[in-house]
mmCIF file of the N, C-alpha and C atoms, coordinates in Angstrom:
data_MODEL
# 
_entry.id   MODEL 
# 
loop_
_atom_site.group_PDB 
_atom_site.id 
_atom_site.type_symbol 
_atom_site.label_atom_id 
_atom_site.label_alt_id 
_atom_site.label_comp_id 
_atom_site.label_asym_id 
_atom_site.label_entity_id 
_atom_site.label_seq_id 
_atom_site.pdbx_PDB_ins_code 
_atom_site.Cartn_x 
_atom_site.Cartn_y 
_atom_site.Cartn_z 
_atom_site.occupancy 
_atom_site.B_iso_or_equiv 
_atom_site.pdbx_formal_charge 
_atom_site.auth_seq_id 
_atom_site.auth_comp_id 
_atom_site.auth_asym_id 
_atom_site.auth_atom_id 
_atom_site.pdbx_PDB_model_num 
ATOM 1   N N  . UNK A 1 1  ? 103.226 159.035 127.697 1.00 0.00 ? 1  UNK A N  1 
ATOM 2   C CA . UNK A 1 1  ? 103.596 159.790 128.874 1.00 0.00 ? 1  UNK A CA 1 
ATOM 3   C C  . UNK A 1 1  ? 104.637 160.825 128.458 1.00 0.00 ? 1  UNK A C  1 
ATOM 4   N N  . UNK A 1 2  ? 104.487 162.044 128.958 1.00 0.00 ? 2  UNK A N  1 
ATOM 5   C CA . UNK A 1 2  ? 105.415 163.110 128.581 1.00 0.00 ? 2  UNK A CA 1 
ATOM 6   C C  . UNK A 1 2  ? 105.954 163.803 129.820 1.00 0.00 ? 2  UNK A C  1 
ATOM 7   N N  . UNK A 1 3  ? 107.232 164.101 129.795 1.00 0.00 ? 3  UNK A N  1 
ATOM 8   C CA . UNK A 1 3  ? 107.889 164.926 130.797 1.00 0.00 ? 3  UNK A CA 1 
ATOM 9   C C  . UNK A 1 3  ? 108.634 166.014 130.055 1.00 0.00 ? 3  UNK A C  1 
ATOM 10  N N  . UNK A 1 4  ? 108.972 167.092 130.721 1.00 0.00 ? 4  UNK A N  1 
ATOM 11  C CA . UNK A 1 4  ? 109.702 168.161 130.023 1.00 0.00 ? 4  UNK A CA 1 
ATOM 12  C C  . UNK A 1 4  ? 110.972 167.634 129.371 1.00 0.00 ? 4  UNK A C  1 
ATOM 13  N N  . UNK A 1 5  ? 111.091 167.795 128.069 1.00 0.00 ? 5  UNK A N  1 
ATOM 14  C CA . UNK A 1 5  ? 112.308 167.427 127.363 1.00 0.00 ? 5  UNK A CA 1 
ATOM 15  C C  . UNK A 1 5  ? 112.281 166.088 126.660 1.00 0.00 ? 5  UNK A C  1 
ATOM 16  N N  . UNK A 1 6  ? 111.365 165.191 127.003 1.00 0.00 ? 6  UNK A N  1 
ATOM 17  C CA . UNK A 1 6  ? 111.299 163.919 126.303 1.00 0.00 ? 6  UNK A CA 1 
ATOM 18  C C  . UNK A 1 6  ? 109.933 163.277 126.474 1.00 0.00 ? 6  UNK A C  1 
ATOM 19  N N  . UNK A 1 7  ? 109.648 162.310 125.625 1.00 0.00 ? 7  UNK A N  1 
ATOM 20  C CA . UNK A 1 7  ? 108.402 161.563 125.721 1.00 0.00 ? 7  UNK A CA 1 
ATOM 21  C C  . UNK A 1 7  ? 108.707 160.076 125.584 1.00 0.00 ? 7  UNK A C  1 
ATOM 22  N N  . UNK A 1 8  ? 107.851 159.253 126.150 1.00 0.00 ? 8  UNK A N  1 
ATOM 23  C CA . UNK A 1 8  ? 108.036 157.808 126.117 1.00 0.00 ? 8  UNK A CA 1 
ATOM 24  C C  . UNK A 1 8  ? 107.101 157.199 125.084 1.00 0.00 ? 8  UNK A C  1 
ATOM 25  N N  . UNK A 1 9  ? 107.608 156.247 124.304 1.00 0.00 ? 9  UNK A N  1 
ATOM 26  C CA . UNK A 1 9  ? 106.792 155.602 123.299 1.00 0.00 ? 9  UNK A CA 1 
ATOM 27  C C  . UNK A 1 9  ? 106.074 154.374 123.820 1.00 0.00 ? 9  UNK A C  1 
ATOM 28  N N  . UNK A 1 10 ? 106.487 153.853 124.958 1.00 0.00 ? 10 UNK A N  1 
ATOM 29  C CA . UNK A 1 10 ? 105.889 152.647 125.521 1.00 0.00 ? 10 UNK A CA 1 
ATOM 30  C C  . UNK A 1 10 ? 105.760 152.843 127.018 1.00 0.00 ? 10 UNK A C  1 
ATOM 31  N N  . UNK A 1 11 ? 104.610 152.543 127.579 1.00 0.00 ? 11 UNK A N  1 
ATOM 32  C CA . UNK A 1 11 ? 104.364 152.799 128.995 1.00 0.00 ? 11 UNK A CA 1 
ATOM 33  C C  . UNK A 1 11 ? 103.803 151.551 129.654 1.00 0.00 ? 11 UNK A C  1 
ATOM 34  N N  . UNK A 1 12 ? 104.351 151.193 130.813 1.00 0.00 ? 12 UNK A N  1 
ATOM 35  C CA . UNK A 1 12 ? 103.813 150.129 131.651 1.00 0.00 ? 12 UNK A CA 1 
ATOM 36  C C  . UNK A 1 12 ? 103.510 150.755 132.998 1.00 0.00 ? 12 UNK A C  1 
ATOM 37  N N  . UNK A 1 13 ? 102.319 150.563 133.502 1.00 0.00 ? 13 UNK A N  1 
ATOM 38  C CA . UNK A 1 13 ? 101.939 151.130 134.788 1.00 0.00 ? 13 UNK A CA 1 
ATOM 39  C C  . UNK A 1 13 ? 101.794 150.043 135.835 1.00 0.00 ? 13 UNK A C  1 
ATOM 40  N N  . UNK A 1 14 ? 101.960 150.445 137.084 1.00 0.00 ? 14 UNK A N  1 
ATOM 41  C CA . UNK A 1 14 ? 101.803 149.493 138.162 1.00 0.00 ? 14 UNK A CA 1 
ATOM 42  C C  . UNK A 1 14 ? 101.451 150.200 139.453 1.00 0.00 ? 14 UNK A C  1 
ATOM 43  N N  . UNK A 1 15 ? 100.811 149.484 140.347 1.00 0.00 ? 15 UNK A N  1 
ATOM 44  C CA . UNK A 1 15 ? 100.433 150.040 141.641 1.00 0.00 ? 15 UNK A CA 1 
ATOM 45  C C  . UNK A 1 15 ? 101.449 149.694 142.725 1.00 0.00 ? 15 UNK A C  1 
ATOM 46  N N  . UNK A 1 16 ? 102.368 148.780 142.432 1.00 0.00 ? 16 UNK A N  1 
ATOM 47  C CA . UNK A 1 16 ? 103.303 148.285 143.415 1.00 0.00 ? 16 UNK A CA 1 
ATOM 48  C C  . UNK A 1 16 ? 104.701 148.802 143.103 1.00 0.00 ? 16 UNK A C  1 
ATOM 49  N N  . UNK A 1 17 ? 105.353 149.450 144.070 1.00 0.00 ? 17 UNK A N  1 
ATOM 50  C CA . UNK A 1 17 ? 106.671 150.038 143.835 1.00 0.00 ? 17 UNK A CA 1 
ATOM 51  C C  . UNK A 1 17 ? 107.727 148.980 143.526 1.00 0.00 ? 17 UNK A C  1 
ATOM 52  N N  . UNK A 1 18 ? 107.657 147.817 144.165 1.00 0.00 ? 18 UNK A N  1 
ATOM 53  C CA . UNK A 1 18 ? 108.625 146.750 143.893 1.00 0.00 ? 18 UNK A CA 1 
ATOM 54  C C  . UNK A 1 18 ? 108.499 146.262 142.454 1.00 0.00 ? 18 UNK A C  1 
ATOM 55  N N  . UNK A 1 19 ? 107.273 146.122 141.967 1.00 0.00 ? 19 UNK A N  1 
ATOM 56  C CA . UNK A 1 19 ? 107.055 145.702 140.584 1.00 0.00 ? 19 UNK A CA 1 
ATOM 57  C C  . UNK A 1 19 ? 107.562 146.761 139.614 1.00 0.00 ? 19 UNK A C  1 
ATOM 58  N N  . UNK A 1 20 ? 107.284 148.022 139.903 1.00 0.00 ? 20 UNK A N  1 
ATOM 59  C CA . UNK A 1 20 ? 107.748 149.107 139.041 1.00 0.00 ? 20 UNK A CA 1 
ATOM 60  C C  . UNK A 1 20 ? 109.276 149.149 138.985 1.00 0.00 ? 20 UNK A C  1 
ATOM 61  N N  . UNK A 1 21 ? 109.943 148.935 140.114 1.00 0.00 ? 21 UNK A N  1 
ATOM 62  C CA . UNK A 1 21 ? 111.402 148.886 140.115 1.00 0.00 ? 21 UNK A CA 1 
ATOM 63  C C  . UNK A 1 21 ? 111.906 147.721 139.275 1.00 0.00 ? 21 UNK A C  1 
ATOM 64  N N  . UNK A 1 22 ? 111.226 146.593 139.353 1.00 0.00 ? 22 UNK A N  1 
ATOM 65  C CA . UNK A 1 22 ? 111.609 145.429 138.562 1.00 0.00 ? 22 UNK A CA 1 
ATOM 66  C C  . UNK A 1 22 ? 111.528 145.684 137.072 1.00 0.00 ? 22 UNK A C  1 
ATOM 67  N N  . UNK A 1 23 ? 110.481 146.389 136.628 1.00 0.00 ? 23 UNK A N  1 
ATOM 68  C CA . UNK A 1 23 ? 110.369 146.748 135.212 1.00 0.00 ? 23 UNK A CA 1 
ATOM 69  C C  . UNK A 1 23 ? 111.550 147.613 134.782 1.00 0.00 ? 23 UNK A C  1 
ATOM 70  N N  . UNK A 1 24 ? 111.900 148.586 135.594 1.00 0.00 ? 24 UNK A N  1 
ATOM 71  C CA . UNK A 1 24 ? 113.026 149.452 135.252 1.00 0.00 ? 24 UNK A CA 1 
ATOM 72  C C  . UNK A 1 24 ? 114.350 148.708 135.274 1.00 0.00 ? 24 UNK A C  1 
ATOM 73  N N  . UNK A 1 25 ? 114.526 147.808 136.227 1.00 0.00 ? 25 UNK A N  1 
ATOM 74  C CA . UNK A 1 25 ? 115.779 147.068 136.350 1.00 0.00 ? 25 UNK A CA 1 
ATOM 75  C C  . UNK A 1 25 ? 115.934 146.016 135.258 1.00 0.00 ? 25 UNK A C  1 
ATOM 76  N N  . UNK A 1 26 ? 114.840 145.574 134.651 1.00 0.00 ? 26 UNK A N  1 
ATOM 77  C CA . UNK A 1 26 ? 114.884 144.517 133.646 1.00 0.00 ? 26 UNK A CA 1 
ATOM 78  C C  . UNK A 1 26 ? 115.384 144.998 132.288 1.00 0.00 ? 26 UNK A C  1 
ATOM 79  N N  . UNK A 1 27 ? 115.407 146.295 132.072 1.00 0.00 ? 27 UNK A N  1 
ATOM 80  C CA . UNK A 1 27 ? 115.822 146.780 130.761 1.00 0.00 ? 27 UNK A CA 1 
ATOM 81  C C  . UNK A 1 27 ? 115.870 148.287 130.726 1.00 0.00 ? 27 UNK A C  1 
ATOM 82  N N  . UNK A 1 28 ? 115.920 148.830 129.525 1.00 0.00 ? 28 UNK A N  1 
ATOM 83  C CA . UNK A 1 28 ? 115.990 150.290 129.407 1.00 0.00 ? 28 UNK A CA 1 
ATOM 84  C C  . UNK A 1 28 ? 114.661 150.927 129.778 1.00 0.00 ? 28 UNK A C  1 
ATOM 85  N N  . UNK A 1 29 ? 114.542 151.343 130.996 1.00 0.00 ? 29 UNK A N  1 
ATOM 86  C CA . UNK A 1 29 ? 113.295 151.943 131.461 1.00 0.00 ? 29 UNK A CA 1 
ATOM 87  C C  . UNK A 1 29 ? 113.572 153.080 132.410 1.00 0.00 ? 29 UNK A C  1 
ATOM 88  N N  . UNK A 1 30 ? 112.583 153.941 132.557 1.00 0.00 ? 30 UNK A N  1 
ATOM 89  C CA . UNK A 1 30 ? 112.684 155.073 133.463 1.00 0.00 ? 30 UNK A CA 1 
ATOM 90  C C  . UNK A 1 30 ? 111.308 155.307 134.058 1.00 0.00 ? 30 UNK A C  1 
ATOM 91  N N  . UNK A 1 31 ? 111.265 155.731 135.307 1.00 0.00 ? 31 UNK A N  1 
ATOM 92  C CA . UNK A 1 31 ? 109.974 156.003 135.909 1.00 0.00 ? 31 UNK A CA 1 
ATOM 93  C C  . UNK A 1 31 ? 110.113 156.813 137.173 1.00 0.00 ? 31 UNK A C  1 
ATOM 94  N N  . UNK A 1 32 ? 109.193 157.737 137.392 1.00 0.00 ? 32 UNK A N  1 
ATOM 95  C CA . UNK A 1 32 ? 109.196 158.501 138.642 1.00 0.00 ? 32 UNK A CA 1 
ATOM 96  C C  . UNK A 1 32 ? 108.673 157.639 139.780 1.00 0.00 ? 32 UNK A C  1 
ATOM 97  N N  . UNK A 1 33 ? 109.244 157.799 140.966 1.00 0.00 ? 33 UNK A N  1 
ATOM 98  C CA . UNK A 1 33 ? 108.826 157.009 142.110 1.00 0.00 ? 33 UNK A CA 1 
ATOM 99  C C  . UNK A 1 33 ? 109.029 157.831 143.376 1.00 0.00 ? 33 UNK A C  1 
ATOM 100 N N  . UNK A 1 34 ? 108.077 157.784 144.305 1.00 0.00 ? 34 UNK A N  1 
ATOM 101 C CA . UNK A 1 34 ? 108.249 158.520 145.563 1.00 0.00 ? 34 UNK A CA 1 
ATOM 102 C C  . UNK A 1 34 ? 109.343 157.878 146.419 1.00 0.00 ? 34 UNK A C  1 
ATOM 103 N N  . UNK A 1 35 ? 109.957 158.678 147.272 1.00 0.00 ? 35 UNK A N  1 
ATOM 104 C CA . UNK A 1 35 ? 111.023 158.190 148.137 1.00 0.00 ? 35 UNK A CA 1 
ATOM 105 C C  . UNK A 1 35 ? 110.620 157.017 149.005 1.00 0.00 ? 35 UNK A C  1 
ATOM 106 N N  . UNK A 1 36 ? 109.370 157.000 149.482 1.00 0.00 ? 36 UNK A N  1 
ATOM 107 C CA . UNK A 1 36 ? 108.919 155.881 150.303 1.00 0.00 ? 36 UNK A CA 1 
ATOM 108 C C  . UNK A 1 36 ? 108.919 154.572 149.526 1.00 0.00 ? 36 UNK A C  1 
ATOM 109 N N  . UNK A 1 37 ? 108.776 154.635 148.219 1.00 0.00 ? 37 UNK A N  1 
ATOM 110 C CA . UNK A 1 37 ? 108.792 153.436 147.397 1.00 0.00 ? 37 UNK A CA 1 
ATOM 111 C C  . UNK A 1 37 ? 110.181 152.881 147.167 1.00 0.00 ? 37 UNK A C  1 
ATOM 112 N N  . UNK A 1 38 ? 111.200 153.603 147.628 1.00 0.00 ? 38 UNK A N  1 
ATOM 113 C CA . UNK A 1 38 ? 112.583 153.176 147.409 1.00 0.00 ? 38 UNK A CA 1 
ATOM 114 C C  . UNK A 1 38 ? 113.246 152.636 148.665 1.00 0.00 ? 38 UNK A C  1 
ATOM 115 N N  . UNK A 1 39 ? 112.497 152.465 149.737 1.00 0.00 ? 39 UNK A N  1 
ATOM 116 C CA . UNK A 1 39 ? 113.088 151.919 150.966 1.00 0.00 ? 39 UNK A CA 1 
ATOM 117 C C  . UNK A 1 39 ? 113.632 150.521 150.744 1.00 0.00 ? 39 UNK A C  1 
ATOM 118 N N  . UNK A 1 40 ? 112.892 149.687 150.038 1.00 0.00 ? 40 UNK A N  1 
ATOM 119 C CA . UNK A 1 40 ? 113.362 148.360 149.662 1.00 0.00 ? 40 UNK A CA 1 
ATOM 120 C C  . UNK A 1 40 ? 113.742 148.433 148.188 1.00 0.00 ? 40 UNK A C  1 
ATOM 121 N N  . UNK A 1 41 ? 115.005 148.695 147.908 1.00 0.00 ? 41 UNK A N  1 
ATOM 122 C CA . UNK A 1 41 ? 115.449 148.946 146.545 1.00 0.00 ? 41 UNK A CA 1 
ATOM 123 C C  . UNK A 1 41 ? 115.827 147.650 145.836 1.00 0.00 ? 41 UNK A C  1 
ATOM 124 N N  . UNK A 1 42 ? 115.386 147.518 144.584 1.00 0.00 ? 42 UNK A N  1 
ATOM 125 C CA . UNK A 1 42 ? 115.757 146.375 143.750 1.00 0.00 ? 42 UNK A CA 1 
ATOM 126 C C  . UNK A 1 42 ? 117.269 146.406 143.544 1.00 0.00 ? 42 UNK A C  1 
ATOM 127 N N  . UNK A 1 43 ? 117.956 145.261 143.647 1.00 0.00 ? 43 UNK A N  1 
ATOM 128 C CA . UNK A 1 43 ? 119.421 145.258 143.549 1.00 0.00 ? 43 UNK A CA 1 
ATOM 129 C C  . UNK A 1 43 ? 119.960 145.724 142.200 1.00 0.00 ? 43 UNK A C  1 
ATOM 130 N N  . UNK A 1 44 ? 119.164 145.646 141.136 1.00 0.00 ? 44 UNK A N  1 
ATOM 131 C CA . UNK A 1 44 ? 119.631 146.081 139.813 1.00 0.00 ? 44 UNK A CA 1 
ATOM 132 C C  . UNK A 1 44 ? 119.112 147.463 139.425 1.00 0.00 ? 44 UNK A C  1 
ATOM 133 N N  . UNK A 1 45 ? 118.361 148.107 140.305 1.00 0.00 ? 45 UNK A N  1 
ATOM 134 C CA . UNK A 1 45 ? 117.791 149.424 139.992 1.00 0.00 ? 45 UNK A CA 1 
ATOM 135 C C  . UNK A 1 45 ? 118.801 150.516 140.315 1.00 0.00 ? 45 UNK A C  1 
ATOM 136 N N  . UNK A 1 46 ? 118.891 151.491 139.450 1.00 0.00 ? 46 UNK A N  1 
ATOM 137 C CA . UNK A 1 46 ? 119.732 152.667 139.664 1.00 0.00 ? 46 UNK A CA 1 
ATOM 138 C C  . UNK A 1 46 ? 118.795 153.843 139.909 1.00 0.00 ? 46 UNK A C  1 
ATOM 139 N N  . UNK A 1 47 ? 119.020 154.573 140.989 1.00 0.00 ? 47 UNK A N  1 
ATOM 140 C CA . UNK A 1 47 ? 118.131 155.659 141.377 1.00 0.00 ? 47 UNK A CA 1 
ATOM 141 C C  . UNK A 1 47 ? 118.866 156.987 141.258 1.00 0.00 ? 47 UNK A C  1 
ATOM 142 N N  . UNK A 1 48 ? 118.245 157.928 140.604 1.00 0.00 ? 48 UNK A N  1 
ATOM 143 C CA . UNK A 1 48 ? 118.783 159.281 140.461 1.00 0.00 ? 48 UNK A CA 1 
ATOM 144 C C  . UNK A 1 48 ? 117.681 160.268 140.817 1.00 0.00 ? 48 UNK A C  1 
ATOM 145 N N  . UNK A 1 49 ? 118.008 161.354 141.526 1.00 0.00 ? 49 UNK A N  1 
ATOM 146 C CA . UNK A 1 49 ? 116.982 162.351 141.848 1.00 0.00 ? 49 UNK A CA 1 
ATOM 147 C C  . UNK A 1 49 ? 116.564 163.134 140.600 1.00 0.00 ? 49 UNK A C  1 
ATOM 148 N N  . UNK A 1 50 ? 115.302 163.546 140.582 1.00 0.00 ? 50 UNK A N  1 
ATOM 149 C CA . UNK A 1 50 ? 114.802 164.379 139.490 1.00 0.00 ? 50 UNK A CA 1 
ATOM 150 C C  . UNK A 1 50 ? 115.260 165.819 139.725 1.00 0.00 ? 50 UNK A C  1 
ATOM 151 N N  . UNK A 1 51 ? 115.688 166.480 138.652 1.00 0.00 ? 51 UNK A N  1 
ATOM 152 C CA . UNK A 1 51 ? 116.143 167.869 138.755 1.00 0.00 ? 51 UNK A CA 1 
ATOM 153 C C  . UNK A 1 51 ? 115.681 168.680 137.548 1.00 0.00 ? 51 UNK A C  1 
ATOM 154 N N  . UNK A 1 52 ? 115.660 169.972 137.733 1.00 0.00 ? 52 UNK A N  1 
ATOM 155 C CA . UNK A 1 52 ? 115.408 170.953 136.670 1.00 0.00 ? 52 UNK A CA 1 
ATOM 156 C C  . UNK A 1 52 ? 114.159 170.664 135.850 1.00 0.00 ? 52 UNK A C  1 
ATOM 157 N N  . UNK A 1 53 ? 112.989 170.771 136.335 1.00 0.00 ? 53 UNK A N  1 
ATOM 158 C CA . UNK A 1 53 ? 112.613 171.259 137.658 1.00 0.00 ? 53 UNK A CA 1 
ATOM 159 C C  . UNK A 1 53 ? 112.473 170.097 138.648 1.00 0.00 ? 53 UNK A C  1 
ATOM 160 N N  . UNK A 1 54 ? 112.726 170.381 139.927 1.00 0.00 ? 54 UNK A N  1 
ATOM 161 C CA . UNK A 1 54 ? 112.522 169.385 140.964 1.00 0.00 ? 54 UNK A CA 1 
ATOM 162 C C  . UNK A 1 54 ? 111.020 169.232 141.206 1.00 0.00 ? 54 UNK A C  1 
ATOM 163 N N  . UNK A 1 55 ? 110.561 167.990 141.370 1.00 0.00 ? 55 UNK A N  1 
ATOM 164 C CA . UNK A 1 55 ? 109.128 167.798 141.602 1.00 0.00 ? 55 UNK A CA 1 
ATOM 165 C C  . UNK A 1 55 ? 108.705 168.320 142.968 1.00 0.00 ? 55 UNK A C  1 
ATOM 166 N N  . UNK A 1 56 ? 107.480 168.802 143.028 1.00 0.00 ? 56 UNK A N  1 
ATOM 167 C CA . UNK A 1 56 ? 106.911 169.303 144.281 1.00 0.00 ? 56 UNK A CA 1 
ATOM 168 C C  . UNK A 1 56 ? 105.652 168.488 144.553 1.00 0.00 ? 56 UNK A C  1 
ATOM 169 N N  . UNK A 1 57 ? 105.528 168.023 145.771 1.00 0.00 ? 57 UNK A N  1 
ATOM 170 C CA . UNK A 1 57 ? 104.342 167.238 146.126 1.00 0.00 ? 57 UNK A CA 1 
ATOM 171 C C  . UNK A 1 57 ? 103.558 167.986 147.175 1.00 0.00 ? 57 UNK A C  1 
ATOM 172 N N  . UNK A 1 58 ? 102.272 168.162 146.931 1.00 0.00 ? 58 UNK A N  1 
ATOM 173 C CA . UNK A 1 58 ? 101.406 168.843 147.867 1.00 0.00 ? 58 UNK A CA 1 
ATOM 174 C C  . UNK A 1 58 ? 100.452 167.821 148.471 1.00 0.00 ? 58 UNK A C  1 
ATOM 175 N N  . UNK A 1 59 ? 100.358 167.790 149.781 1.00 0.00 ? 59 UNK A N  1 
ATOM 176 C CA . UNK A 1 59 ? 99.472  166.859 150.473 1.00 0.00 ? 59 UNK A CA 1 
ATOM 177 C C  . UNK A 1 59 ? 98.410  167.673 151.193 1.00 0.00 ? 59 UNK A C  1 
ATOM 178 N N  . UNK A 1 60 ? 97.150  167.352 150.958 1.00 0.00 ? 60 UNK A N  1 
ATOM 179 C CA . UNK A 1 60 ? 96.030  168.068 151.570 1.00 0.00 ? 60 UNK A CA 1 
ATOM 180 C C  . UNK A 1 60 ? 95.057  167.047 152.135 1.00 0.00 ? 60 UNK A C  1 
ATOM 181 N N  . UNK A 1 61 ? 94.157  167.532 152.967 1.00 0.00 ? 61 UNK A N  1 
ATOM 182 C CA . UNK A 1 61 ? 93.099  166.664 153.473 1.00 0.00 ? 61 UNK A CA 1 
ATOM 183 C C  . UNK A 1 61 ? 91.800  167.455 153.541 1.00 0.00 ? 61 UNK A C  1 
ATOM 184 N N  . UNK A 1 62 ? 90.703  166.739 153.472 1.00 0.00 ? 62 UNK A N  1 
ATOM 185 C CA . UNK A 1 62 ? 89.378  167.353 153.574 1.00 0.00 ? 62 UNK A CA 1 
ATOM 186 C C  . UNK A 1 62 ? 88.630  166.677 154.715 1.00 0.00 ? 62 UNK A C  1 
ATOM 187 N N  . UNK A 1 63 ? 88.053  167.478 155.588 1.00 0.00 ? 63 UNK A N  1 
ATOM 188 C CA . UNK A 1 63 ? 87.299  166.953 156.728 1.00 0.00 ? 63 UNK A CA 1 
ATOM 189 C C  . UNK A 1 63 ? 86.005  167.742 156.883 1.00 0.00 ? 63 UNK A C  1 
ATOM 190 N N  . UNK A 1 64 ? 85.084  167.172 157.661 1.00 0.00 ? 64 UNK A N  1 
ATOM 191 C CA . UNK A 1 64 ? 83.866  167.923 157.984 1.00 0.00 ? 64 UNK A CA 1 
ATOM 192 C C  . UNK A 1 64 ? 84.231  169.096 158.863 1.00 0.00 ? 64 UNK A C  1 
ATOM 193 N N  . UNK A 1 65 ? 83.486  170.141 158.798 1.00 0.00 ? 65 UNK A N  1 
ATOM 194 C CA . UNK A 1 65 ? 83.744  171.334 159.615 1.00 0.00 ? 65 UNK A CA 1 
ATOM 195 C C  . UNK A 1 65 ? 83.695  170.994 161.110 1.00 0.00 ? 65 UNK A C  1 
ATOM 196 N N  . UNK A 1 66 ? 82.826  170.090 161.525 1.00 0.00 ? 66 UNK A N  1 
ATOM 197 C CA . UNK A 1 66 ? 82.713  169.706 162.926 1.00 0.00 ? 66 UNK A CA 1 
ATOM 198 C C  . UNK A 1 66 ? 83.980  169.020 163.425 1.00 0.00 ? 66 UNK A C  1 
ATOM 199 N N  . UNK A 1 67 ? 84.721  168.380 162.538 1.00 0.00 ? 67 UNK A N  1 
ATOM 200 C CA . UNK A 1 67 ? 85.945  167.677 162.934 1.00 0.00 ? 67 UNK A CA 1 
ATOM 201 C C  . UNK A 1 67 ? 87.064  168.632 163.312 1.00 0.00 ? 67 UNK A C  1 
ATOM 202 N N  . UNK A 1 68 ? 86.973  169.892 162.916 1.00 0.00 ? 68 UNK A N  1 
ATOM 203 C CA . UNK A 1 68 ? 88.015  170.856 163.229 1.00 0.00 ? 68 UNK A CA 1 
ATOM 204 C C  . UNK A 1 68 ? 88.118  171.118 164.731 1.00 0.00 ? 68 UNK A C  1 
ATOM 205 N N  . UNK A 1 69 ? 87.038  170.872 165.466 1.00 0.00 ? 69 UNK A N  1 
ATOM 206 C CA . UNK A 1 69 ? 87.038  171.091 166.911 1.00 0.00 ? 69 UNK A CA 1 
ATOM 207 C C  . UNK A 1 69 ? 87.760  169.966 167.649 1.00 0.00 ? 69 UNK A C  1 
ATOM 208 N N  . UNK A 1 70 ? 87.954  168.819 167.008 1.00 0.00 ? 70 UNK A N  1 
ATOM 209 C CA . UNK A 1 70 ? 88.616  167.676 167.624 1.00 0.00 ? 70 UNK A CA 1 
ATOM 210 C C  . UNK A 1 70 ? 89.790  167.227 166.736 1.00 0.00 ? 70 UNK A C  1 
ATOM 211 N N  . UNK A 1 71 ? 90.937  167.891 166.848 1.00 0.00 ? 71 UNK A N  1 
ATOM 212 C CA . UNK A 1 71 ? 92.064  167.511 165.990 1.00 0.00 ? 71 UNK A CA 1 
ATOM 213 C C  . UNK A 1 71 ? 92.534  166.089 166.291 1.00 0.00 ? 71 UNK A C  1 
ATOM 214 N N  . UNK A 1 72 ? 93.084  165.433 165.291 1.00 0.00 ? 72 UNK A N  1 
ATOM 215 C CA . UNK A 1 72 ? 93.530  164.036 165.421 1.00 0.00 ? 72 UNK A CA 1 
ATOM 216 C C  . UNK A 1 72 ? 94.728  163.921 166.368 1.00 0.00 ? 72 UNK A C  1 
ATOM 217 N N  . UNK A 1 73 ? 95.553  164.925 166.437 1.00 0.00 ? 73 UNK A N  1 
ATOM 218 C CA . UNK A 1 73 ? 96.745  164.862 167.283 1.00 0.00 ? 73 UNK A CA 1 
ATOM 219 C C  . UNK A 1 73 ? 96.623  165.788 168.456 1.00 0.00 ? 73 UNK A C  1 
# 
């Protein structure tokens, strides 16, 4: 895994934010995590915001053209 300025020699992946926090809290680890995954924070996890460059998240959706006439909200 590579990020600007450094690369990791060992990678552990997970689908669960609590498990990912546990891996980081158990030893020298680092990992990106969305803010929603930090609502229940592991007591030994230290959280720092990403900077230079700050991450940007784009959310999109795809629907049938007929669905545009009946918006969800």
